[in-house]
N, C-alpha and C positions, 0 to 999 in steps of 0.2 A: 570461526565459521568454517565449515568444511562442506564444499559443494564441488562436485565434479564438473568443471567448466568445459570439459572435452566430451560431453555427452552427445556427440554427433552434431553439434551446432557450432558455427563460428561465433566469435564474440560479437555481440550486438553493440554498435556504437551508441553512446549516450551523449547528448549535449551537456557540456559542463556549465552549470549555473553559478553565477557569482554569489558568494556568501557575504552579503553586506549588512545584514540586520544585526543590531546590537543584541548580544546574547542575554543581557540583563532583561530585555523586554520579552524574552522567550521563556522565562522561568515557569510561568503557569500556562503556557500556550501549547496547543497541539498542532503538529505539522501533518499535513495530508499529502500523501504521495499516491497519485492516480496513474495507473498504467493501462492503456487501452491497446487491445490487439485483436487480430482475427485468428481464431484458433484453427488448428488443423481439423479436417473433417472428422477424424476418428476420435478426437479428444473431447467432444462436447458433453458426453454423458456423465463422466466422473471428474470433470475438471475442478470443481470446487473442493472435493475431498482430497484430490491429489495435490492441488496447490496448497491446501492447508497443511498436509503432511510435509511438503517440501519447505514451507516457511518454518515449521517446527524444527525440522532437521537442520536448517540453516542457522538456528538459534538467534534469529533476528530479535526476539524478545530481550535478549541480553544487550542489544544495541538501542533499545528504547521503543521497539514495536509494542503498541498497546492494544491494537485491535485491527482486524482486517476483514474485508468482505469481498466476495466475488459476485459481480453483477453480470448476468447473462441477458442479453437483449431479448425482450419478449417478441420481437419481430424478426430477428435473425439470430438463431442460436449460436452462430459462430462469432458474433460480436461480443467480446468479453472485456470487462473492466475489473481490475484488481484495485481496490481502494484500501490503503493502509493508513492507520493513524499512529503517529509517533510522538514521543516526548520531544517537543520542539527544540529544546536546548541541546539535547543529545544528538538529535537528527542534524541540527545545523553544524555541529562540530565535525561530523563525518558525512556530510551531505552527498558528495559525489560517489563515495565508496558505497554508501547504502543504496543509492539509486542504481548503481552498477550491479550490486549483489541481487537486488530485487528483480531487475530485468533479467539477470541470468537464471533466476528461479522460473520466471515466466517464459523465457525463450524456448524451452523444450516443448511448450504447447502452441507457440505462435507459428502461424503460416506465413506471416509477414512481419516486418520489423515492428516491435512494440514501441509505443510513444509514451514518454513519461512527462507528467506535469506535477509540479509541487505548489502547495498553497499553505498559508497559515489558516488553520481551521478555527472558526468561531463557533463554539458549541452554544446553542441557544437554549439555555436552561432557565426555568422560572427563577425569579429572584430569591425565593425561599430556598431553592436548591443549588444556588450558585457556588456553594462550597463542596459540591460533589466532585469526585474524580471519576474517570472511566471505570476504575475498579469497583466503585459503588453502584454502578448501573447493571441492570439485568441485560442479558444478551438481546432481548427484543427491543430494549430501550436504545442500546448501542446501534442496532440495525436501523432503527428509526432515524437516529442522528446521522448515520452514514448515508441514508437515502436523501436526507435534506442536503447534506454536503455535496453529494454527487449531482444533485439537480442544479446546484448553484452555478 
């Protein structure tokens, strides 16, 4: 991954989370990383497309990133959430590094220090579709799942 960490921002400290979950339990799970931040006033119009480009340039898909969504508050346009879904087993192996990298991607848009939260995502699929993977879903279906996870 190549990302200019000196793009006018100091390094954003991230709490280090203990990695204590058995990786055998993570084989078919999805990890969710949610980063909440207040965007700079000038960044609110194109933030979703610019964040998408930066995530692509950082090659986070090579690290297990499966889907991402930018949520902009409908009440305050500067309140932004980046929700990313990862292959849980791969995410767990490099948890702190991936959190740090994702925060660095977001930091150039943030007016204040971003906050990161991680969770094990439980995708609520109908029993007949329980063998689906994220790659089997349409973008609108992934968006619906992300909305459910974000509300949790």
